[in-house]
Every structure is written in C-alpha cells, then in structure tokens.
C-alpha positions as CSV (number, residue, x, y, z in Angstrom):
1,M,32.2,111.0,92.7
2,L,33.5,112.0,89.3
3,K,35.4,109.5,87.3
4,R,39.1,110.2,86.9
5,R,38.7,110.8,83.1
6,T,35.9,113.3,83.7
7,K,37.9,115.1,86.4
8,A,40.9,115.3,84.1
9,M,38.8,116.8,81.4
10,Y,37.4,119.3,83.8
11,Y,40.8,120.4,84.9
12,A,42.1,120.5,81.3
13,V,39.2,122.9,80.3
14,A,38.7,124.9,83.5
15,G,42.3,124.8,84.8
16,P,43.5,128.0,83.0
17,M,40.3,129.9,84.1
18,M,40.8,128.7,87.7
19,Q,44.4,129.9,87.6
20,A,43.3,133.3,86.3
21,S,40.6,133.5,88.9
22,G,43.1,132.8,91.7
23,L,45.6,135.3,90.3
24,V,43.0,138.0,90.1
25,Y,41.8,137.3,93.6
26,R,45.4,137.3,95.0
27,S,46.3,140.5,93.2
28,F,43.3,142.6,93.8
29,L,40.7,141.1,96.2
30,A,42.6,139.1,98.9
31,P,42.5,140.7,102.3
32,R,45.7,142.5,103.4
33,S,44.8,142.9,107.1
34,G,42.4,141.8,109.8
35,A,41.7,138.2,110.9
36,V,41.8,136.0,107.9
37,K,40.5,132.4,108.2
38,V,40.8,130.2,105.1
39,Q,39.2,126.8,104.3
40,L,40.4,124.9,101.3
41,G,38.0,122.5,99.6
42,P,34.6,122.9,101.4
43,G,32.8,121.0,98.6
44,Q,29.1,120.7,98.7
45,R,28.5,120.5,102.5
46,N,31.3,122.0,104.6
47,Y,31.1,125.8,103.8
48,L,32.2,127.7,106.8
49,P,30.6,131.1,107.4
50,G,33.1,133.8,108.4
51,W,35.9,132.0,106.6
52,I,37.2,132.4,103.0
53,N,36.2,129.2,101.4
54,V,38.4,128.2,98.4
55,D,37.5,125.4,96.0
56,A,38.0,124.2,92.4
57,N,34.3,123.4,92.1
58,I,31.9,126.3,91.6
59,F,29.2,124.3,89.8
60,T,28.0,121.8,92.5
61,G,29.9,123.1,95.5
62,K,29.9,126.4,97.4
63,C,32.9,128.6,97.7
64,D,34.0,132.2,97.9
65,V,37.0,131.9,95.7
66,W,37.4,129.7,92.6
67,A,41.0,128.5,92.4
68,D,43.0,125.4,91.5
69,L,44.3,124.0,94.8
70,R,47.1,122.2,93.0
71,R,48.7,125.5,92.2
72,K,49.8,128.6,94.1
73,L,47.2,129.6,96.7
74,P,45.2,132.8,96.0
75,F,46.6,134.8,98.9
76,R,49.4,137.3,99.4
77,D,52.5,136.4,101.5
78,E,51.9,136.4,105.2
79,T,48.3,137.5,105.2
80,V,46.4,134.5,106.6
81,D,45.9,133.7,110.3
82,V,44.7,130.1,110.0
83,L,44.3,127.6,107.2
84,Y,42.1,124.6,107.4
85,S,41.4,121.7,105.0
86,H,39.7,118.3,105.5
87,H,40.2,115.5,103.1
88,V,41.9,117.6,100.4
89,I,45.7,117.1,100.5
90,E,45.4,113.4,99.5
91,H,44.1,114.6,96.1
92,L,47.0,116.9,95.4
93,P,50.0,115.8,93.2
94,D,52.7,117.7,95.3
95,I,52.0,117.9,99.0
96,A,55.5,119.3,99.7
97,F,54.7,122.3,97.4
98,H,51.3,122.6,99.1
99,F,52.9,122.9,102.6
100,R,55.3,125.5,101.2
101,E,52.3,127.5,99.9
102,I,50.5,127.2,103.3
103,Y,53.7,128.5,104.9
104,R,54.0,131.4,102.5
105,C,50.4,132.6,103.0
106,L,50.4,132.3,106.8
107,K,51.4,135.3,109.0
108,P,54.2,134.7,111.5
109,G,52.5,132.9,114.3
110,G,49.7,131.7,112.0
111,C,48.6,128.1,112.1
112,F,47.1,125.3,110.0
113,R,45.0,122.2,110.6
114,V,44.7,119.6,107.8
115,G,43.3,116.1,107.7
116,G,43.0,113.2,105.3
117,P,42.6,109.4,105.2
118,N,44.5,107.9,108.2
119,G,47.2,105.6,106.7
120,D,48.6,104.8,110.2
121,S,45.2,103.4,111.3
122,A,44.6,101.6,108.1
123,I,48.0,99.9,108.2
124,R,47.5,98.8,111.8
125,K,44.0,97.5,111.1
126,F,45.2,95.6,108.0
127,A,48.0,94.0,110.0
128,E,45.5,93.0,112.7
129,G,43.1,91.5,110.1
130,D,40.3,93.8,111.3
131,A,38.1,94.1,108.1
132,A,35.3,95.6,110.1
133,W,37.2,98.9,110.6
134,F,37.2,99.6,106.9
135,I,34.3,101.5,105.3
136,D,32.5,100.5,102.1
137,Y,33.3,103.7,100.2
138,P,33.6,104.3,97.4
139,D,33.1,100.6,96.7
140,T,32.2,97.5,98.6
141,R,35.0,94.9,98.8
142,R,35.0,91.5,100.3
143,S,38.7,90.9,100.9
144,L,40.8,92.6,103.5
145,G,43.3,93.6,100.9
146,G,40.5,95.0,98.7
147,K,39.1,97.0,101.6
148,F,42.6,98.4,102.4
149,E,43.1,99.5,98.7
150,N,39.6,100.9,98.6
151,F,40.3,103.1,101.7
152,I,43.7,104.2,100.7
153,F,43.3,105.0,97.0
154,C,39.5,105.5,96.6
155,R,39.3,104.5,92.9
156,Q,42.7,106.2,92.4
157,E,41.3,109.6,93.5
158,H,43.8,109.7,96.3
159,L,47.3,110.1,95.0
160,T,49.2,109.0,98.1
161,I,49.0,107.4,101.5
162,L,49.0,109.8,104.5
163,T,50.9,108.9,107.6
164,Y,51.7,111.2,110.5
165,S,55.5,110.7,110.3
166,W,55.5,111.7,106.7
167,L,53.3,114.7,107.1
168,H,55.4,115.7,110.1
169,E,58.6,115.4,108.0
170,L,57.1,117.6,105.2
171,A,55.7,120.2,107.6
172,S,58.9,120.4,109.7
173,D,61.1,120.6,106.6
174,T,58.9,123.5,105.4
175,G,59.6,125.4,108.7
176,F,56.5,124.7,110.8
177,H,56.9,123.9,114.5
178,G,54.5,122.8,117.3
179,L,53.4,119.9,115.1
180,R,50.8,117.7,116.7
181,C,48.5,114.8,115.7
182,C,45.0,115.4,117.0
183,K,41.9,113.3,117.3
184,P,39.3,114.4,114.7
185,G,36.2,116.1,115.9
186,C,37.3,116.6,119.5
187,E,40.9,117.7,119.9
188,T,42.8,120.8,118.9
189,S,45.7,122.9,120.2
190,L,44.4,125.9,118.1
191,G,41.4,126.8,120.2
192,E,41.6,130.5,119.3
193,W,40.7,129.5,115.7
194,I,39.3,125.9,115.6
195,D,36.0,125.9,117.3
196,Q,33.1,123.5,117.6
197,T,31.7,124.5,114.2
198,V,34.9,123.3,112.6
199,L,35.3,120.2,114.7
200,A,31.7,119.2,113.9
201,M,32.8,118.7,110.3
202,E,35.1,115.9,111.4
203,P,32.7,113.0,112.4
204,E,34.5,109.9,113.5
205,T,33.0,106.5,114.2
206,T,36.1,105.0,115.8
207,P,37.8,107.8,117.8
208,D,40.4,105.5,119.4
209,M,41.6,104.4,115.9
210,P,40.4,107.3,113.7
211,H,39.7,107.0,110.0
212,T,41.0,110.6,109.6
213,L,44.5,111.8,110.3
214,I,44.7,115.3,111.6
215,I,47.9,117.4,111.9
216,E,48.3,120.9,113.2
217,G,51.2,123.2,113.1
218,I,52.4,126.8,113.6
219,K,54.5,129.1,111.6
220,P,57.2,130.5,113.9
221,A,56.2,133.9,115.3
222,N,59.7,135.2,115.7
223,L,60.2,135.5,111.9
224,A,59.1,139.2,112.1
225,R,61.6,139.9,114.8
226,Q,64.3,138.2,112.9
227,R,63.6,140.3,109.8
228,S,63.6,143.5,111.7
229,A,66.9,142.7,113.6
C-alpha cells in the first residue's frame, strides 16, 4: 500500500496526464454501440477479460484505459450497459459526483454493482464487542476501537464510511431504481451481466455478516421513451 504522501505526489504529477488520457479515450476511442461492460479499479489482480478495465495505475496494475477515477469517467453519455467496481468508491473524495457520472454513462436500462468496506457490519460488530470479526489489515491492532478504525479508514486511505442507507440515498437521489443490497460473491439481481467470474472476485469469510457492502441499481429504461414523447 502506497503512503498517502506518495499517492498525493503521484496524483499531483500524473493527474493532468490521466485527465488527458481519459479525455482522449472518451472523445475518440470509447465505444458508441454494442455491449459495453466497464470495470473501475481492477488493480493488480482483478482484470476482467471482455470488460473495459479503467484504472489510475498503469505501472503496477493492469488496465485498458488510464484515467483518474476521481474525475469525469472516460465514456460518452448513455453508452455503457453495466459498470462494476469493487473497493474503489471509498477512496473517492466525492461519491455523489461519482454516482452522477455512473448514471450519465449508463444506457437507459443499464445497471451498476459497486462494493466497499461494510460500515453496517463493522458498526454492529463493534457494538457487540466482537473483535474477532475485524481483520488485521493494513495494521494489527489490539483494541476493539483500534480494529474498528483500522477497518473503516485503512491508514486514512478510505475517505468515508460506507453504509447501505447512505449509498441508497445517494443512488436514489441520482435517479437509480431497483436498488438492492447483495451478499458479496454469491448474490446478484443482474445475472445477465454479473456472472461467476465477477462474483469470484468478491471472497467473503463471514457471509452472514459480510466485510464488503454490495449495492446494485438500474438506470430507468423508460428515459428513452420519455425523451421521444
């Protein structure tokens, strides 16, 4: 894991180049038709063949498009069928803006599945005094409070705490419907797009009280009819 200072320096130096790369892709290379599946933030291990993988890291990770995920996504309006990200949104400074970008890029009837650290589970386990639920990453902590802080903020790499009610509020205010909380690795309402290859990237040691919060949603399909009316 990069230190915050190192990451800040990276974005200060590479940020303008990433923005330019995203703009060039969106303007000239992004697909205009056909089935378009997008993954944000594959990192080093989670590259999805057949998907357009977008990441800010082209040096130690693997991606198809180099772009700053904090900014405007590198796709034209209403050209993406499904957008997936796993443990990405907690690193972003403006999640409401990010949901608006997802909405902009998705076709009417398009869908998303995003996941991040499960604040609901962490709060419940902290209240129960269940220190065993918490993982020793990125640091080993002895106290329950230390374990909670370690899980939620991850050396301050995570910028917020994710709960389903808050993500539901953000997504519904953006215009999404069909919002649903799913168990990671085994449950989806988007079977047309989210298959076992995707679900396999969501390992979970405690499925009844998962460490990852997954939310899915759909952009209303009747938008096209409303525009043509």
